[in-house]
N, C-alpha and C positions, 0 to 999 in steps of 0.2 A: 592231313586233310580228312576232312569226313565225305562217307558215302554218301550223303546226300547230295554233296559236290559234283557227283558223275550224275546227276538226274537233270535234263534239261528246264523241266520244270517247276526247280528251286531258284531260278535265278531269276530277280527282275531285268537285270542290265544287261547288253549285249551289244559287245562293240564288234563290229563285222570286217576283215579283212580278205584280202586274196594273199596268196604265197605266190610272191617274187623269185624268178630265177635266182637271185642272188643269195636267195637263203638257203637253196638245198645244197646237200653235200656228191660225193661223188659217188654215193648210196639211192642219191637222187630222192632225197626225203630231207626233211627239214631238218638242219644242221640244228642238235640238241641245245646249242644256246641260245637260238632264237625265241625259240621258246618262253625267257624270260625276260624276253625285249614285247615280245605280245603281250603278253600279261603286264607288265607296266605300263605299255602305250593304251592299254583297257584300262588301267584304271585313273589314268590321267584323263579317258572319256568319261568315267563314272565319277569326278571332281562336276566336269560340266555338267551332267545329268542333274546333280545335285544345285544344279546353277549357281556353284560359285567358281568366280574365277581364284584360280586356287594361290596365289602369291598375294594378295591383297585381302583374303580371307585370313588364311597363316598370320598374316600381320595382325587383323584385327583382333585373331584372337590370340595373340602375344606368343607364339610359339611356332612346330613345326614338326613334320612327321619326317623320322628318321628308322629305314629299313631295319631289323634288328635282325632279322632273319627272314632266309626264303627259300621252300623247300618246291621241288616238280616230282611230279608223279607222272611217269610214262607206264599208257596204255598201250597205245597206237601210233601211227606215224600221217605226219599229213607230208602233202607232196603237191611238185609243182601243177600252180594254177585253180588248188582247191580254193574255192569259199569258207571261210572259219568265222564262227561265231565266238566269240570271247566272252564267258560270261563271268561278270566279278559281281561280289555280295560279302557284305561288312558280317560278319560272322559271331564276332565277341569281341565286346569291348569294355576291358578291366578299367584298372586306376588310373594307369599311365598308359597302357599298351592298347593296339588294337591290331583282332586278326582278320584280314581279307581272304575270301576263298575264291578262286578263278577253276574255270573251267572250260575248256578249248571243244569246240562239238565243229562238224562236219555232219552238216544235218542236223540228225538225233543223235548221232555215232560218239560217246563219247572218246577222246584221244589223250587229254592230256589234262591233269588240275596241277592245284597248284597251291599253297599258301606261304600268305609276306604276310610276318609281323611287324609291323611299325611302333615306334615307340613316338609320344609326345614330348617334345622338348622344347628349352629353352636354347635359341637359335645362338647367343653370343658364347653359352658356356656349354652346350652338345649334356645337358641334365636332364634324365628325366622329370615330369612335370603333371598332374594328373590331368586328364583326357577335360579341357572343359566341358562346362553343362550344355553349353548351344550346340556344341558339337555333337557331343551323346545322341541328344535330342535332333537332332536334325540326322544323321546315319539313323537309328531305331526308325526316324517318321518316314524317311524315304523307305526303308524296305518295309515298313509296313505297308506301302503304298500311298502313303498322304503326299498332297501338294507340297512342290519346291520354292512358290514364286506366290505373290498378290500382287494384283492391278489395284490399284487406287486412283481415284478421279480429283481434281481441285483446281484453285485457280492458281494464279500463277504470286502472290502472296505466301499461298501453302507450299505451293510444291516445286517453285521456282528455284531453291535453290539447289533442289538433288536433282533436276532434269537439266537445271543448265551447267551443272558440273558431266553431268554425262555428254551434253551437246558438247561442250568445250574440247573433252576430251575425246572424241569421235569425228565431230566437223572440224576443228579450227587446228586441234593440233594432228592427228591422224590423215583429214583429210586436205589441209591447207587451206583449208576457206577463210579467208581477212574476218577476223574479229567482228569489224563492224558491220558486216552484211549478215552475220549470226543472228543479231539481236536485232528485233523491230520494234514496233508500238504493238502489231497483234499480241507481244507476248501476256501484256496486262489485261489483256480483256475475253482471251477468250480459255475454251476447259484444255487442261495437259491431263495426263495419262502417264504412272509413273508404277511400272515395275519393279518390284524387288525381293531377292531370294531372303532365307530365313533367319538371317543373319542381320537384316533388315539394308543391305547392301542395292543402290539402284544398278539394274542390271538390262533396264530399255525404259523408251519414255516416246511420248506423242502427243500431236495438241489437234484439237478440231476449232478450226476454224467459226466463223457466223458464216452461214448462208448467206447463198443468192437466188432466187428465181428458183427453191428448192434445191438447189445442189451448194451440196457445205465441200468443205477440203481439209484433209487430215497433212499434215507438214512437222515438221524436224523430226521425222523418224531414227531412231537412231539405239542401237544394240550394243551393250560392250563389246569388244574385239573378243573376248575369250570365250564369248556364249553364243554366238550367230551361229543357225538353223538349230535352236534350241526350241524354239517356239515362241521366244520369249518376244519379237517383235508382232508374231501372227497375236499372240494375246492381250496387247496392248489395242493393234487394229482392231479386235472384235470389239474392247471395252469402246472405243470411240465411235463404232459403228452403232453400238447399238444408243449409244447416247444420240447420234445422227437422228438416228430411226423413232426415237422415241420422242423427240422435237420435232417431226413432221416433214423432216426431209426426204426426197425421192431418191438421190441420186449423190455419192460419196467420188470427190476427183484427187489425185494425188500427181503431184511431178514427181516421176518416178525419175532417180537415176539410171541412166540402163544397167549398169553395173546390179541392181535390185529388181530389173523387170519380174524376171522370170518368179522372184518370190511374190510377186501382188497378184503375178497371173496365176499364181497357184492358189489365191485367193480370190480367183471371182474379179479381179479387173482386167479392163480390155484396152490396150491402146487408143487413145484419140489423140488426132492430128500429127503433127510431123516433130523431127527432132528437134529440140532447143539444146544452146547452152544457156546454164544460171550457174554466176559463180567459177566459170571454166569448165563445167565438169558437163557431159549430156542429158540431158534430161529425156524425159517425154514424158505427156499426162497421160493416164490412166483412169477409168471414170468404171464404177459399179453402181446396180440399179439395189433400191433399199427395199424391201418386201416385207 
């Protein structure tokens, strides 16, 4: 582990956690084996920060990552109820290997470091193979501060296959909404938005219906289940709101599932009317004025 990993400012990515009672030992400090679990948990979140659903992404890259070596450097101890920030970064990429460095901090105090060496390999044989250029570019791009997603808009003929696949996964397969209720006549005529990661995988989608009396309606908002809370839904909403604003709409409305009400409230939407059921799921209309 390099000494640069001991400084908080050298990490772009952090995963926050609180030390639990079950993780401390008789000395009332975190048992040493749990630190590796902390870093492994952080690197799982690191892939989400790259907008990558891990299993699908590795399948598309025709490989997988296997740990070759894990080293822990103990400099201090964490205690029960400490709030910890676990920094993680891709430090080096070789031909078939990748080195990740981690730093565990209590506020600005460096406590524990970690170096994880992964090998990209064929899952069937577990023999190493070169790191794909797409993955190499994605990792170096993230560490350089580049965006990890793009959002495009278009009609159903252009984006329907991409948007439809994610909507089917979220609404039909995950939420058990009858497929007959998912597709309607509006799809062919409205504006659709699709967010993609840097591998081209669809990670979020939504649509903007035609306005009535200056009120437009956003619907069919869906985000990949492994990537929620990553800002991808908000990015789609922003693009659709801007499209509504450009065509002169005054208000944007949507029918929010109650489980997503807080998400829309954080984007400035306010509940309008009473709770109702749609496809057997409680909803509430929410609205936001466009300026």
